[in-house]
C-alpha positions in Angstrom: 9.9 -6.3 -2.2 6.5 -6.3 -0.5 5.1 -8.9 -2.8 8.2 -11.1 -2.2 7.7 -10.7 1.6 4.0 -11.5 1.4 4.9 -14.8 -0.3 7.8 -15.5 2.0 5.4 -15.1 5.0 3.3 -17.9 3.6 0.5 -15.9 2.1 -1.0 -16.7 -1.3 -1.7 -13.6 -3.4 -4.9 -13.9 -5.4 -3.8 -11.3 -7.9 -1.6 -8.3 -8.5 -3.2 -5.1 -9.9 -0.9 -2.6 -11.5 -1.2 0.9 -12.8 -1.9 1.2 -16.5 0.6 4.0 -17.2 3.3 3.9 -16.0 3.2 0.3 -14.9 5.7 -1.5 -12.8 7.2 -4.1 -15.0 9.3 -5.8 -12.3 6.2 -6.3 -10.2 4.3 -7.8 -13.0 7.2 -10.1 -13.9 7.5 -11.3 -10.3 3.7 -11.9 -10.1 3.9 -13.9 -13.4 6.9 -15.9 -12.1 4.8 -16.7 -9.0 1.8 -17.7 -11.2 -0.3 -14.8 -9.8 -2.7 -13.2 -12.2 -1.9 -9.6 -13.2 -4.4 -7.0 -14.2 -4.1 -3.3 -15.0 -7.7 -2.1 -15.2 -8.6 1.2 -16.9 -11.3 1.8 -14.2 -10.6 0.0 -10.9 -14.1 1.0 -9.7 -15.9 -0.3 -12.7 -18.5 -3.0 -11.9 -16.8 -5.6 -14.2 -13.5 -5.3 -12.4 -15.0 -5.2 -8.9 -17.0 -8.4 -9.8 -13.8 -10.1 -10.9 -11.9 -9.0 -7.8 -14.7 -10.3 -5.5 -14.7 -13.6 -7.4 -11.2 -14.2 -6.2 -12.4 -14.1 -2.6 -9.5 -12.2 -1.2 -9.1 -12.1 2.6 -7.4 -8.7 2.6 -6.6 -6.2 -0.2 -3.4 -4.2 -0.2 -2.6 -1.0 -2.1 0.8 0.7 -2.7 1.5 3.6 -5.1 -1.8 3.0 -6.9 -3.0 5.9 -9.0 -6.8 5.6 -8.8 -9.1 6.7 -6.0 -11.0 3.6 -4.9 -14.6 3.7 -4.0 -16.7 1.8 -1.5 -17.6 -1.3 -3.6 -13.9 -2.2 -4.1 -12.9 -1.0 -0.6 -15.4 -3.5 0.9 -14.4 -6.4 -1.4 -12.5 -8.3 1.2 -13.7 -9.4 4.7 -10.5 -8.2 6.5 -10.6 -4.8 4.7 -8.4 -2.9 2.3 -5.1 -1.4 3.5 -2.7 1.1 1.9 1.0 1.6 2.3 1.8 5.3 2.3 5.3 6.9 2.4 4.2 9.7 4.7 3.7 10.3 8.4 0.0 10.5 8.3 -2.0 12.7 8.7 0.8 14.9 7.3 1.7 14.6 3.6 -1.4 12.9 2.4 -1.7 12.3 -1.3 1.0 12.2 -4.0 4.7 12.8 -3.6 5.1 12.7 0.2 8.9 12.1 -0.1 9.4 15.1 -2.3 7.4 17.3 0.1 9.3 16.1 3.2 12.6 16.9 1.5 11.4 20.3 0.2 10.2 21.2 3.7 13.6 20.1 5.3 12.0 17.5 7.4 14.4 15.4 9.5 12.2 12.3 9.3 9.6 10.6 7.1 6.9 8.3 8.2 5.8 5.0 6.6 2.2 4.2 7.3 -0.1 1.3 6.8 -3.7 2.5 7.0 -7.1 1.3 6.1 -8.6 2.7 3.0 -11.7 4.8 3.1 -13.2 7.0 0.4 -10.9 9.9 1.2 -7.3 10.2 0.1 -5.0 8.7 2.8 -7.5 9.5 5.5 -8.4 6.0 6.8 -7.6 4.7 10.3 -3.9 4.0 10.9 -2.8 0.4 11.5 0.9 1.0 12.0 3.3 3.9 11.5 7.1 4.0 11.7 9.5 6.9 11.4 12.7 6.9 9.3 15.4 9.5 9.4 16.1 12.0 6.7 19.7 13.4 6.8 21.0 16.6 5.3 22.8 14.6 2.6 19.7 12.7 1.6 18.0 13.2 -1.7 14.8 11.7 -3.2 16.4 8.4 -4.3 18.1 7.7 -1.0 14.9 8.4 1.0 12.9 6.3 -1.5 15.3 3.4 -1.1 15.1 3.6 2.7 11.3 3.7 2.5 11.3 0.8 0.0 13.5 -1.3 2.2 11.5 -0.7 5.4 8.0 -1.3 4.0 8.1 -5.1 3.8 8.6 -5.5 7.5 6.0 -2.9 8.3 3.5 -4.5 6.0 4.3 -8.0 7.3 3.6 -6.8 10.9 0.4 -5.1 9.8 -0.9 -8.2 8.1 -0.1 -10.3 11.1 -2.0 -7.9 13.4 -4.9 -7.8 11.1 -5.0 -11.6 10.8 -4.9 -12.0 14.6 -7.6 -9.3 15.0 -5.2 -7.3 17.2 -5.1 -3.9 15.3 -5.6 -0.8 17.4 -7.0 1.4 14.8 -5.9 5.0 15.2 -8.4 7.5 13.6 -6.8 10.4 11.8 -7.9 14.0 12.7 
């Protein structure tokens, strides 16, 4: 949904990078349909991959549900930075499985956050954060669908703010 929104907003993705295992077949299919190159590197921080990514000259890099910790050379590979979409109300529920933990801990809301990448895990400055409700009848799938449906708008707004140089970066404690 986010890739579709990026294209609908008039942006031209330089590439789509997927996990190796498990990969998202529907994302790769959409990218192929849009004639966007797809790669699934074994080591995203490897010099060969970083060189390839830089050769694309991306303005901004975006991460969502990626399973490798990215290091400075790749984080700094685009002039507007590298942002991540995280299904948690940062700084709470950093790392993997934020939806699971919010439900396990009987939270009544979950955050969706766009933040800049740094070398920590979900520790970079926040670009935007929105809160979505979690009801007593919710389960993992219903919350995941709510998060999935809300992210395209949040990412679109974040990209607009970044492009207009109007982000008010919020450092995390």
